[in-house]
C-alpha positions, -999 to +999 in steps of 0.1 A: -364+558+595-341+541+621-305+553+627-278+534+645-242+546+652-213+523+661-175+522+662-159+495+641-124+481+639-118+451+616-084+442+603-078+437+565-070+400+572-103+395+591-123+411+563-107+387+538-131+361+552-159+379+534-141+377+501-133+340+507-170+333+513-168+322+549-188+351+562-215+374+547-225+395+577-206+415+602-218+418+638-216+452+654-228+467+687-244+501+683-238+529+708-269+520+728-259+483+731-280+468+704-265+440+683-268+445+646-259+421+617-249+441+586-242+425+552-204+428+547-208+442+512-219+475+526-185+479+542-165+474+510-162+511+502-145+517+536-119+489+534-083+501+533-050+482+536-054+487+574-089+472+574-120+491+584-118+516+613-139+544+624-174+554+635-204+546+613-240+556+609-264+530+595-299+541+583-327+516+578-362+523+565-393+517+587-393+481+575-357+474+585-343+476+550-309+491+543-309+527+533-273+539+538-241+535+557-217+563+562-185+569+581-182+600+602 
């Protein structure tokens, strides 16, 4: 299992690009400097009227497949 942690701050307006179909992945930089592309649908539960803000933990299986995304 691989675990990545990262801060994220995306405005509600910027996240609307996902709903409008112009983006499907969000680029984040984890705490060790690695660039990750995460499908935007995984962030939908964390969207508020302010956008998406906070620190997140992404878990992938040994094949790089999505397991979970949680805010902490």
